[in-house]
C-alpha positions as CSV (number, residue, x, y, z in Angstrom):
1,M,0.0,0.1,-0.3
2,T,1.1,3.4,-0.9
3,T,1.3,6.2,2.0
4,V,1.5,9.8,1.0
5,K,1.8,12.7,3.3
6,F,0.2,15.9,2.1
7,K,1.0,19.2,3.5
8,S,-1.6,20.0,5.8
9,P,-3.0,23.4,5.0
10,L,-5.3,23.3,7.7
11,L,-4.9,25.5,8.3
12,A,-6.6,25.0,6.7
13,I,-8.3,29.2,8.2
14,F,-10.4,31.4,7.0
15,A,-13.2,33.6,6.7
16,M,-15.4,36.0,8.9
17,S,-17.2,39.3,8.4
18,L,-19.7,41.3,10.3
19,L,-23.4,40.6,10.9
20,F,-23.9,43.7,12.7
21,P,-21.8,46.8,12.9
22,I,-18.8,46.4,15.7
23,A,-19.0,48.7,18.6
24,E,-15.5,49.9,19.1
25,S,-15.6,49.4,22.7
26,R,-14.3,46.9,25.6
27,S,-17.2,45.1,25.5
28,D,-16.6,43.7,22.2
29,S,-15.3,40.2,23.6
30,A,-13.7,37.0,22.0
31,Q,-17.1,35.5,21.8
32,D,-18.4,38.5,19.9
33,A,-15.7,38.3,17.6
34,L,-16.2,34.5,17.0
35,K,-19.8,34.8,16.6
36,R,-19.6,37.2,13.6
37,F,-16.6,34.9,12.6
38,T,-19.2,32.0,12.7
39,D,-22.4,33.7,11.6
40,G,-21.3,36.5,9.6
41,V,-19.4,34.9,6.4
42,Q,-20.8,32.9,3.7
43,T,-18.1,33.2,1.5
44,F,-13.9,34.0,1.9
45,D,-11.3,33.9,-0.6
46,A,-7.8,35.2,0.0
47,H,-4.1,34.8,-0.9
48,F,-2.1,33.0,2.0
49,D,1.7,32.9,3.0
50,Q,2.3,30.1,5.7
51,V,5.7,29.6,7.7
52,Q,6.6,26.8,9.6
53,T,8.8,27.2,12.7
54,T,10.6,24.8,15.0
55,D,10.3,25.0,18.7
56,K,13.3,27.1,18.7
57,G,12.2,29.2,16.2
58,Q,13.9,28.0,13.1
59,V,12.1,28.3,10.0
60,T,11.5,25.2,8.3
61,A,9.3,25.8,5.6
62,R,7.7,28.8,3.5
63,S,4.9,28.3,1.3
64,S,1.8,30.2,-0.6
65,G,-1.0,30.0,-2.5
66,H,-4.7,30.8,-2.6
67,F,-7.8,29.7,-0.2
68,W,-11.6,29.8,-1.1
69,L,-14.5,28.8,1.4
70,A,-18.3,28.5,1.1
71,R,-19.9,27.8,4.3
72,P,-22.8,25.4,4.6
73,T,-26.4,26.8,5.1
74,A,-27.3,24.5,7.7
75,A,-25.7,24.4,11.3
76,T,-25.0,20.9,10.7
77,G,-23.7,20.8,7.5
78,T,-19.9,20.7,6.1
79,G,-18.8,23.7,4.0
80,K,-16.7,23.6,1.1
81,F,-13.1,24.9,0.4
82,R,-10.3,24.9,-1.7
83,W,-6.8,25.2,-0.4
84,A,-4.3,25.6,-3.2
85,Y,-0.4,25.5,-2.7
86,E,1.3,27.4,-5.7
87,K,4.7,27.8,-4.1
88,P,7.2,26.0,-3.6
89,Y,5.2,23.7,-5.5
90,V,1.9,22.9,-6.5
91,Q,-0.6,20.9,-4.5
92,A,-4.4,21.4,-3.6
93,T,-7.0,20.1,-0.9
94,I,-10.6,20.5,-2.1
95,C,-13.9,19.6,0.2
96,D,-16.8,19.4,-1.9
97,G,-19.2,19.0,1.2
98,A,-18.9,15.2,1.3
99,K,-15.4,14.1,0.2
100,L,-12.3,15.7,1.0
101,W,-9.6,15.4,-1.8
102,A,-5.9,15.9,-1.6
103,Y,-4.1,15.8,-5.0
104,D,-0.5,16.0,-5.7
105,P,0.1,16.6,-9.4
106,D,3.7,15.7,-9.1
107,L,3.2,12.3,-8.1
108,N,-0.2,12.2,-10.0
109,Q,-1.9,10.9,-6.7
110,V,-5.3,11.6,-5.1
111,T,-6.0,10.8,-1.3
112,V,-9.9,10.8,-0.8
113,R,-11.6,10.6,2.7
114,D,-15.2,11.3,4.3
115,A,-15.1,15.0,5.0
116,K,-16.7,15.0,8.1
117,S,-14.6,12.5,10.1
118,A,-11.5,13.4,8.1
119,L,-12.0,17.2,9.3
120,A,-13.1,16.4,12.9
121,G,-10.9,18.3,15.4
122,T,-8.9,20.2,12.8
123,P,-8.4,23.6,12.0
124,A,-10.3,23.3,8.7
125,E,-13.3,21.9,10.7
126,L,-13.2,25.4,12.7
127,L,-13.3,27.3,9.5
128,S,-15.7,25.5,7.1
129,Q,-18.5,24.8,9.5
130,K,-21.2,26.9,11.3
131,T,-21.5,25.0,14.7
132,A,-20.1,27.1,17.9
133,L,-16.7,26.8,18.4
134,A,-17.0,26.5,21.9
135,T,-18.3,23.0,21.8
136,A,-14.6,21.9,20.3
137,F,-12.2,24.4,21.9
138,T,-12.0,26.6,25.2
139,V,-12.3,30.2,24.1
140,K,-9.8,32.6,25.6
141,D,-9.8,36.5,24.9
142,A,-6.1,37.4,24.1
143,G,-6.7,41.3,24.0
144,M,-6.1,43.7,21.0
145,D,-2.9,43.9,18.8
146,G,-3.8,47.4,17.3
147,D,-7.1,47.1,15.4
148,T,-6.8,43.7,15.5
149,R,-8.9,41.3,17.9
150,L,-6.7,38.2,19.2
151,V,-8.4,35.0,19.9
152,N,-7.1,31.8,21.3
153,L,-8.7,28.3,21.1
154,V,-7.6,25.4,23.1
155,P,-8.7,22.1,21.6
156,K,-10.8,20.3,24.4
157,S,-10.3,17.1,22.7
158,K,-6.8,15.2,24.1
159,D,-6.2,13.6,20.7
160,S,-5.6,17.1,18.9
161,D,-2.4,17.7,16.8
162,F,-2.6,21.4,18.1
163,K,-2.0,22.8,21.7
164,S,-3.6,25.9,20.8
165,I,-4.7,28.1,17.7
166,E,-4.5,32.0,17.8
167,L,-6.9,33.9,15.3
168,A,-6.2,37.5,14.4
169,L,-9.5,39.0,13.4
170,N,-9.6,42.6,11.9
171,K,-12.1,45.2,12.7
172,D,-14.6,44.0,10.1
173,G,-14.4,40.4,11.4
174,A,-12.2,38.8,8.7
175,P,-8.9,36.7,9.6
176,V,-5.8,38.4,8.9
177,R,-3.8,35.6,10.5
178,M,-4.1,32.2,12.1
179,R,-1.2,30.8,14.4
180,F,-1.1,27.1,15.0
181,A,1.2,25.7,18.2
182,D,1.4,22.0,17.8
183,Q,2.1,19.3,20.5
184,I,5.9,19.1,20.4
185,G,6.4,23.0,20.1
186,G,6.6,23.6,16.2
187,N,4.5,26.7,15.3
188,S,2.7,27.3,11.8
189,E,1.5,30.7,11.1
190,V,-0.8,31.4,7.8
191,T,-1.2,35.3,7.0
192,F,-4.0,36.2,4.9
193,T,-3.9,39.1,2.3
194,E,-6.2,40.2,-0.7
195,V,-9.2,39.3,1.1
196,H,-12.6,39.1,-0.2
197,T,-15.9,38.5,1.7
198,N,-19.2,37.1,0.8
199,A,-18.3,37.3,-2.8
200,K,-19.6,34.9,-5.2
201,I,-17.1,32.0,-6.0
202,D,-17.3,30.0,-8.9
203,A,-18.6,26.4,-7.8
204,S,-15.8,24.7,-9.9
205,Q,-13.4,25.8,-7.1
206,F,-15.0,23.3,-4.8
207,Q,-15.5,20.5,-7.3
208,F,-12.4,17.7,-8.2
209,T,-12.3,15.0,-10.4
210,P,-9.1,12.7,-10.4
211,P,-7.3,13.0,-14.0
212,K,-6.7,9.9,-15.7
213,G,-4.6,7.6,-14.6
214,A,-3.8,9.2,-11.3
215,E,-3.5,7.0,-8.3
216,I,-6.5,7.2,-5.8
217,V,-5.8,6.0,-1.9
218,N,-9.2,6.0,-0.3
219,D,-10.1,5.7,3.5
220,G,-9.0,2.2,3.7
221,G,-5.8,2.6,2.1
222,I,-7.2,0.5,-1.2
223,T,-5.2,2.1,-4.0
224,T,-7.1,2.1,-7.4
225,K,-6.5,4.2,-10.9
226,S,-8.5,6.6,-12.5
227,L,-10.2,5.8,-15.6
228,D,-11.7,8.9,-16.5
């Protein structure tokens, strides 16, 4: 059986906007910011730059690309997204709402999993679903950084890959930065620029068909070939 590790985007980060005008006051808490995050944004797209560092602060990887997100209409649904790496190599992770596809064109290899189970407890679930974040994370207000609200999320699950996740939300409720601290001291920071919220996104961004001849690895580790 062939095993392939895809670089997690998850980051996999993403979207927020205001449902209501923000009152610039001390009463605007982390919970208020997260409510705008989960309730106010239907779509989000942005350029991203990602930097990964060790526990000693040494940079181990730099990458960049584009991210598209469409939230589900129902509170229990799974959102759709595409996380596309453009540098230093091309790779893509696509969630069509039912399946999660990871494609490496250099290897012509695809992994496919059930989206809901694959995203459980990940930053991507945090961004792509509409359920209350407080059910999966302990929410802590980390104060302000200029005009940016900092929200710290600590996973309640002991099996999480992350020790904590910091969201930096601008005054309009959109994420400008996400910082992930893993269990062994490493960090991954994703910065968003060229942000657009609640704009129409072409449905094709959330669709994926394995290329002809691609090796496909499913949930059970069974490998097949695409015949399309």
